[in-house]
C-alpha positions in Angstrom: 20.9 5.0 -29.6 18.3 3.3 -31.7 15.3 1.3 -30.4 17.1 -1.9 -31.6 20.2 -0.9 -29.7 18.2 -0.5 -26.5 17.0 -4.1 -26.6 20.6 -5.1 -25.8 21.4 -2.2 -23.4 20.9 -4.1 -20.1 22.4 -1.3 -17.8 20.1 1.3 -19.4 17.1 -1.1 -19.1 17.8 -1.7 -15.4 18.2 2.0 -14.8 14.9 2.6 -16.5 13.3 0.0 -14.3 14.9 1.5 -11.1 13.5 5.0 -11.9 10.0 3.7 -11.3 10.9 2.5 -7.8 8.2 -0.2 -8.1 9.9 -3.5 -7.2 8.7 -5.1 -4.0 5.8 -2.7 -3.6 2.4 -3.9 -2.4 -0.5 -4.7 -4.8 -2.3 -1.7 -6.3 -5.8 -1.7 -7.6 -4.9 0.1 -10.8 -2.7 -2.8 -11.9 -5.0 -5.5 -10.6 -7.9 -4.2 -12.6 -6.0 -4.5 -15.8 -4.8 -8.1 -15.2 -8.4 -9.1 -14.1 -9.6 -7.6 -17.4 -7.0 -9.6 -19.3 -8.3 -12.8 -17.7 -11.9 -12.0 -18.5 -11.4 -10.7 -22.1 -8.9 -13.4 -23.2 -10.5 -16.2 -21.1 -7.3 -17.2 -19.4 -6.9 -18.4 -15.7 -3.7 -16.3 -15.1 -2.4 -12.9 -16.1 0.5 -10.9 -14.8 2.3 -7.6 -14.8 5.8 -9.0 -14.9 9.0 -6.9 -14.3 12.4 -8.2 -15.0 15.1 -7.3 -12.5 18.8 -8.2 -12.9 18.3 -11.8 -11.7 14.6 -12.3 -11.1 11.1 -11.9 -12.5 8.8 -10.0 -10.0 5.1 -9.7 -10.4 3.4 -6.4 -9.6 0.0 -8.0 -10.2 -0.6 -11.8 -10.7 -4.2 -13.0 -10.3 -4.4 -16.7 -10.7 -0.7 -17.2 -9.9 0.3 -18.0 -6.4 3.9 -17.1 -6.8 5.1 -13.5 -6.6 8.5 -13.9 -8.3 10.7 -16.4 -10.1 14.3 -16.6 -11.2 14.9 -14.7 -14.3 16.3 -17.6 -16.3 12.9 -19.4 -16.2 10.8 -16.3 -17.0 8.8 -16.3 -20.3 8.8 -12.6 -19.9 12.6 -12.5 -20.2 12.2 -13.7 -23.8 9.4 -11.1 -24.3 11.5 -8.1 -23.4 14.2 -9.1 -26.0 12.0 -8.1 -28.9 9.9 -5.1 -29.8 6.7 -7.1 -30.6 4.5 -9.6 -28.8 5.7 -13.1 -28.0 3.1 -15.9 -28.5 3.7 -19.4 -27.3 0.7 -21.6 -28.5 2.0 -24.8 -26.9 4.8 -24.5 -24.4 5.2 -28.3 -24.1 6.2 -28.5 -27.7 8.4 -25.4 -27.8 12.1 -26.2 -27.4 12.7 -23.0 -25.4 10.2 -23.9 -22.8 9.3 -27.6 -22.8 11.7 -28.4 -19.9 10.9 -25.2 -18.0 9.9 -25.8 -14.4 6.9 -23.4 -14.9 5.7 -25.8 -17.6 6.6 -29.1 -16.1 5.4 -28.1 -12.6 3.2 -25.5 -11.0 1.6 -23.5 -12.4 1.6 -25.7 -15.5 2.0 -23.0 -18.2 0.8 -24.5 -21.5 0.3 -21.3 -23.6 1.5 -17.7 -23.2 0.9 -14.4 -24.8 3.0 -11.4 -23.7 3.7 -7.9 -24.9 6.6 -5.7 -23.7 6.1 -2.9 -21.2 8.1 -0.2 -23.1 9.1 3.0 -21.3 8.8 6.4 -23.0 12.5 6.3 -23.6 12.3 3.0 -25.3 13.3 0.3 -22.8 11.4 -3.0 -22.2 11.3 -3.4 -18.4 8.7 -6.2 -18.3 5.6 -7.5 -19.9 1.8 -7.8 -19.6 1.0 -11.4 -20.2 -1.9 -13.9 -20.5 -1.3 -17.5 -19.4 -3.3 -20.6 -19.9 -3.0 -24.2 -18.7 -4.0 -25.6 -22.0 -2.5 -25.1 -25.4 -4.3 -22.5 -27.4 -3.9 -19.8 -30.1 -4.3 -16.1 -29.4 -5.9 -14.2 -32.3 -4.7 -10.7 -33.5 -7.6 -8.9 -31.8 -6.6 -10.3 -28.5 -3.0 -9.4 -28.9 -4.1 -5.8 -29.9 -6.1 -5.7 -26.6 -2.9 -6.8 -24.7 -0.9 -4.1 -26.4 -3.4 -1.4 -25.5 -3.5 -2.5 -21.9 0.3 -2.7 -21.7 0.4 1.0 -22.8 -2.0 1.9 -20.0 0.2 0.1 -17.5 3.2 2.2 -18.5 1.1 5.3 -18.3 0.0 4.3 -14.8 3.6 3.8 -13.8 4.5 7.3 -15.1 1.6 8.8 -13.1 2.7 6.9 -10.1 6.2 8.6 -10.4 4.6 12.0 -10.6 2.4 11.4 -7.5 5.4 10.3 -5.4 6.7 13.7 -4.6 5.2 16.3 -2.3 5.0 19.6 -4.2 6.0 21.9 -1.3 9.0 20.0 0.3 10.2 17.8 -2.6 10.0 14.8 -0.2 8.2 11.6 -0.9 4.5 11.6 -0.3 3.1 9.6 2.6 2.0 6.9 0.2 5.3 6.7 -1.6 7.2 6.7 1.7 5.1 3.8 3.0 5.9 1.9 -0.2 9.6 2.4 0.7 8.9 1.0 4.2 7.2 -2.0 2.7 10.2 -2.7 0.6 12.5 -2.5 3.7 10.1 -4.9 5.5 10.2 -7.4 2.6 14.0 -7.2 2.6 14.0 -7.9 6.3 11.7 -10.9 5.8 14.0 -12.3 3.1 17.4 -11.5 4.4 17.1 -10.1 7.9 18.6 -6.8 6.8 18.4 -4.0 9.4 16.6 -0.7 8.9 15.5 2.1 11.1 12.7 4.7 10.9 13.0 8.3 12.2 9.9 10.4 12.6 10.4 14.2 13.2 7.9 16.9 14.0 8.8 20.6 13.9 8.2 21.9 17.4 5.5 24.6 17.9 4.9 24.9 14.2 1.4 26.4 14.8 3.0 29.4 16.4 5.0 30.1 13.3 1.8 30.1 11.1 -0.1 32.1 13.7 2.7 34.7 14.2 4.2 35.0 10.8 1.6 33.6 8.4 1.4 30.5 6.2 3.9 31.6 3.6 6.6 31.6 6.3 5.3 28.3 7.6 5.7 26.9 4.1 9.2 28.3 3.9 10.0 26.6 7.2 8.9 23.3 5.9 10.9 23.7 2.8 14.0 24.7 4.8 13.8 21.7 7.1 13.2 19.4 4.1 16.2 20.8 2.2 18.4 20.4 5.3 17.4 16.8 5.8 17.9 16.1 2.1 21.4 17.5 2.3 22.3 15.5 5.5 20.8 12.2 4.5 22.7 9.4 2.7 21.8 8.7 -0.9 20.3 5.4 0.2 18.0 7.1 2.8 14.5 8.1 2.0 12.8 11.3 3.2 9.0 11.6 3.3 6.5 14.2 4.4 4.0 12.3 6.5 1.8 15.1 7.6 1.7 18.9 7.7 5.0 19.5 9.7 5.9 15.9 10.2 8.6 14.1 8.2 10.1 10.6 8.2 13.5 9.2 7.3 14.0 5.6 6.4 17.6 4.5 7.0 18.4 1.1 5.4 21.2 -1.0 6.7 21.0 0.9 10.0 20.6 -0.5 13.5 19.0 1.2 16.5 22.3 2.6 17.9 23.4 4.1 14.6 19.8 5.4 14.0 19.9 7.2 17.3 23.2 8.9 16.4 21.8 9.9 13.0 18.6 11.4 14.7 20.7 13.4 17.1 22.8 14.8 14.2 19.6 15.8 12.4 18.1 17.2 15.6 21.2 19.4 16.3 21.4 20.6 12.7 17.7 21.7 12.7 18.3 23.7 15.9 21.1 25.6 14.2 19.0 26.3 11.1 18.1 29.9 10.2 15.0 30.5 8.1 15.0 33.7 6.1 12.6 36.4 7.4 12.8 40.1 8.5 14.1 38.6 11.8 15.6 35.1 11.0 13.4 32.3 12.4 14.9 29.4 14.4 13.0 26.1 14.9 13.7 22.8 16.7 12.3 19.3 16.1 11.5 16.3 18.1 12.4 12.8 16.9 11.2 9.3 17.5 13.4 6.4 16.5 12.2 2.8 15.8 14.3 0.0 14.4 12.7 -2.8 12.3 11.9 -6.0 14.2 9.3 -7.8 16.2 5.9 -6.1 16.1 7.1 -3.8 13.3 6.8 -6.1 10.2 3.9 -4.0 8.9 4.1 -0.3 8.1 1.4 0.6 10.5 3.1 -1.1 13.5 6.5 0.4 12.6 5.1 3.9 12.2 3.2 3.5 15.4 6.3 2.6 17.3 8.2 5.6 16.0 5.2 7.8 16.6 5.0 6.7 20.2 8.6 7.5 20.7 8.1 10.9 19.0 5.2 11.6 21.4 7.5 10.8 24.4 10.1 13.3 23.0 7.4 16.0 22.8 6.2 15.2 26.3 9.8 15.2 27.5 10.4 18.8 26.5 10.9 18.8 22.7 14.1 19.3 20.7 15.2 15.8 21.6 15.4 12.2 20.4 13.5 9.2 21.9 14.0 5.6 20.9 11.2 3.0 20.9 12.9 -0.1 22.3 12.1 -3.4 20.5 9.8 -5.7 22.4 11.6 -8.6 24.0 10.7 -12.1 22.8 9.4 -14.1 25.7 11.0 -17.5 26.2 8.7 -20.4 25.5 
């Protein structure tokens, strides 16, 4: 498939975007530094790293813009990704494509725009880096060249972000990447009240394994537990390594009752696991379960609830599951 063909390959473009797993993640300094630099160098009040999903434009970074997303059909960026070069709009009020656009006629009052595509290494335009002004103006070739250079750095940053998401030993998500998945589940709960549950599991008496058999066997134990959890989880579930011998599972579209059943299934499977050694090693794990809800609309609060339940499971004898009940809402 040629580069030109990829401009019209929407399923391939969306798949390329999905691979970065970046939509609905929190702000990150690496991206914000670039958009702030665009504002300073091009002397514009607004800049954005804009990503085009199937039906919306979502901003990973957007200094000067108070909105975090728009419908796709009003996005200037949706026009930018349809070509291989930059898109320049010197006066949006006089451009027939945009003069009636709500982003021009209303807030934020876009009057001029310069955007360059964010092109993945395999040739798909997944979004743009743009400079936006509230007055008509021209953008000179040197400024566009700066935008293009910075857009390439953004794509490099996204590639590095993908590499850093996986724990080298277990293959599970890193703590940072897992919390990003939690943040997306929280955002979905805020928008659509979709359920989700969090399982924390800790391998029981793991220090004894390291002390008795050595760290290589401890590493093999971590790998075996991670492989088992990966095999048992659904494709939509996320597995993360939160600490040394502590893992977390994020279960979307799962309420507390179903999460408890899932945790019990994982717990029983781990207890039956055999880790290869001169004499096969058996381990157990303790689980804490917390459904999303009141007091858990931030990753720290949600993790804290599951961790408290995990502590209770440990204190209650290990190799068991404990649920952190949702706080009751007091009547006014």
